[in-house]
MARMI-251983 format. One record per residue (C-alpha): residue in one letter; residue number from 0; x, y, z. Coordinates in nm, 2 decimals, always signed. Example, Ala and Ser with C-alpha at 12.3 -4.5 7.8 and 13.67 -1.06 7.14 Angstrom:
BEGIN
 type seq      x      y      z
    a   0  +1.23  -0.45  +0.78
    s   1  +1.37  -0.11  +0.71
% end
This chain:
BEGIN
 type seq      x      y      z
    m   0  +9.92 +10.32 +16.97
    l   1  +9.85  +9.95 +16.96
    r   2 +10.12  +9.69 +16.99
    p   3 +10.17  +9.47 +16.68
    e   4 +10.05  +9.16 +16.87
    t   5  +9.72  +9.33 +16.96
    k   6  +9.68  +9.44 +16.60
    a   7  +9.74  +9.08 +16.48
    r   8  +9.48  +8.95 +16.73
    a   9  +9.22  +9.21 +16.61
    r  10  +9.29  +9.11 +16.25
    a  11  +9.26  +8.74 +16.34
    l  12  +8.92  +8.81 +16.51
    q  13  +8.80  +9.00 +16.20
    l  14  +8.91  +8.72 +15.97
    l  15  +8.73  +8.46 +16.19
    y  16  +8.42  +8.67 +16.20
    a  17  +8.42  +8.70 +15.82
    w  18  +8.49  +8.33 +15.79
    d  19  +8.20  +8.24 +16.02
    m  20  +7.95  +8.49 +15.86
    t  21  +8.03  +8.38 +15.50
    g  22  +7.96  +8.01 +15.54
    r  23  +8.31  +7.91 +15.65
    p  24  +8.50  +7.91 +15.31
    s  25  +8.88  +7.86 +15.30
    l  26  +9.08  +8.12 +15.50
    k  27  +9.26  +8.21 +15.18
    a  28  +8.93  +8.32 +15.03
    v  29  +8.84  +8.52 +15.34
    v  30  +9.18  +8.69 +15.34
    a  31  +9.13  +8.78 +14.97
    q  32  +8.78  +8.92 +15.04
    v  33  +8.91  +9.13 +15.33
    a  34  +9.20  +9.26 +15.12
    v  35  +8.95  +9.40 +14.86
    l  36  +8.79  +9.60 +15.14
    a  37  +9.08  +9.69 +15.36
    g  38  +9.39  +9.66 +15.14
    p  39  +9.66  +9.40 +15.13
    p  40  +9.73  +9.21 +15.45
    p  41 +10.05  +9.29 +15.65
    q  42 +10.35  +9.07 +15.59
    p  43 +10.40  +8.84 +15.76
    d  44 +10.03  +8.81 +15.84
    r  45 +10.03  +8.69 +16.21
    g  46  +9.66  +8.75 +16.22
    a  47  +9.59  +8.50 +15.94
    e  48  +9.82  +8.25 +16.11
    l  49  +9.63  +8.27 +16.43
    a  50  +9.30  +8.25 +16.25
    e  51  +9.41  +7.94 +16.06
    h  52  +9.51  +7.77 +16.38
    a  53  +9.17  +7.86 +16.53
    i  54  +8.98  +7.73 +16.23
    t  55  +9.18  +7.41 +16.21
    r  56  +9.10  +7.32 +16.57
    a  57  +8.75  +7.49 +16.59
    p  58  +8.56  +7.17 +16.67
    e  59  +8.79  +7.09 +16.96
    f  60  +8.78  +7.45 +17.09
    d  61  +8.40  +7.47 +17.06
    q  62  +8.37  +7.16 +17.28
    r  63  +8.59  +7.31 +17.54
    v  64  +8.39  +7.63 +17.54
    t  65  +8.07  +7.43 +17.56
    r  66  +8.20  +7.25 +17.88
    a  67  +8.33  +7.57 +18.03
    a  68  +8.04  +7.80 +17.96
    q  69  +7.80  +7.67 +18.22
    n  70  +7.43  +7.74 +18.16
    w  71  +7.51  +7.85 +17.80
    r  72  +7.44  +7.64 +17.49
    f  73  +7.71  +7.70 +17.24
    e  74  +7.46  +7.81 +16.98
    r  75  +7.36  +8.10 +17.21
    v  76  +7.71  +8.24 +17.24
    g  77  +7.74  +8.54 +17.01
    i  78  +7.94  +8.52 +16.69
    v  79  +8.20  +8.77 +16.81
    e  80  +8.24  +8.60 +17.15
    r  81  +8.25  +8.25 +16.99
    n  82  +8.53  +8.35 +16.75
    l  83  +8.72  +8.55 +17.02
    l  84  +8.72  +8.24 +17.24
    r  85  +8.84  +8.02 +16.95
    l  86  +9.12  +8.27 +16.89
    a  87  +9.23  +8.28 +17.25
    l  88  +9.22  +7.90 +17.27
    a  89  +9.44  +7.88 +16.96
    e  90  +9.69  +8.11 +17.12
    l  91  +9.68  +7.92 +17.44
    a  92  +9.74  +7.60 +17.25
    q  93 +10.05  +7.74 +17.08
    g  94 +10.20  +7.80 +17.43
    v  95 +10.41  +8.10 +17.32
    t  96 +10.22  +8.38 +17.50
    p  97 +10.17  +8.37 +17.87
    p  98  +9.81  +8.26 +17.95
    r  99  +9.73  +8.57 +18.15
    v 100  +9.83  +8.79 +17.86
    v 101  +9.62  +8.58 +17.62
    i 102  +9.32  +8.62 +17.86
    d 103  +9.38  +9.00 +17.91
    e 104  +9.40  +9.05 +17.53
    a 105  +9.08  +8.85 +17.47
    v 106  +8.90  +9.06 +17.73
    k 107  +9.03  +9.38 +17.57
    l 108  +8.91  +9.27 +17.23
    a 109  +8.57  +9.18 +17.38
    q 110  +8.55  +9.53 +17.51
    w 111  +8.61  +9.67 +17.17
    f 112  +8.41  +9.44 +16.95
    a 113  +8.14  +9.28 +17.16
    g 114  +7.86  +9.37 +17.39
    p 115  +7.89  +9.51 +17.75
    k 116  +7.86  +9.17 +17.92
    a 117  +8.11  +9.00 +17.68
    p 118  +8.43  +9.08 +17.87
    a 119  +8.32  +8.91 +18.19
    f 120  +8.19  +8.61 +17.99
    v 121  +8.51  +8.58 +17.79
    n 122  +8.72  +8.62 +18.10
    g 123  +8.52  +8.35 +18.29
    v 124  +8.53  +8.10 +18.02
    l 125  +8.90  +8.14 +17.94
    d 126  +8.99  +8.14 +18.31
    s 127  +8.80  +7.81 +18.36
    i 128  +8.96  +7.65 +18.05
    a 129  +9.31  +7.77 +18.15
    r 130  +9.27  +7.63 +18.50
    e 131  +9.14  +7.30 +18.35
    l 132  +9.45  +7.28 +18.13
    g 133  +9.68  +7.36 +18.43
    l 134  +9.79  +7.69 +18.27
    l 135  +9.69  +7.90 +18.57
% end
């Protein structure tokens, strides 16, 4: 059984993926589209809150990922990995969840939703950024 926090992160990743794949409309529109397919969102919708924070600061987070992902152009980072990194950086920026937990959860989501090399990539990028920010 998944913890509520893990479910919220998975939902946030799904919302971010849908947002990115549909031309980046408002998050409210994405939540409505997903609700048609999956039913009404949970209340309170922690996943939507995390996704909103990631979207709001996406340009800043994308720059951090670009600097930390050595030898990778940002455009080459897969859509799932890109949004997973945005999500984790949003959570790190909030400062509520311990950084190691944020990184572990991001790696877990990468195992579930991305390719076989994604967990190591996500772990490396987030570890580098967390160290740069003095969180580890």
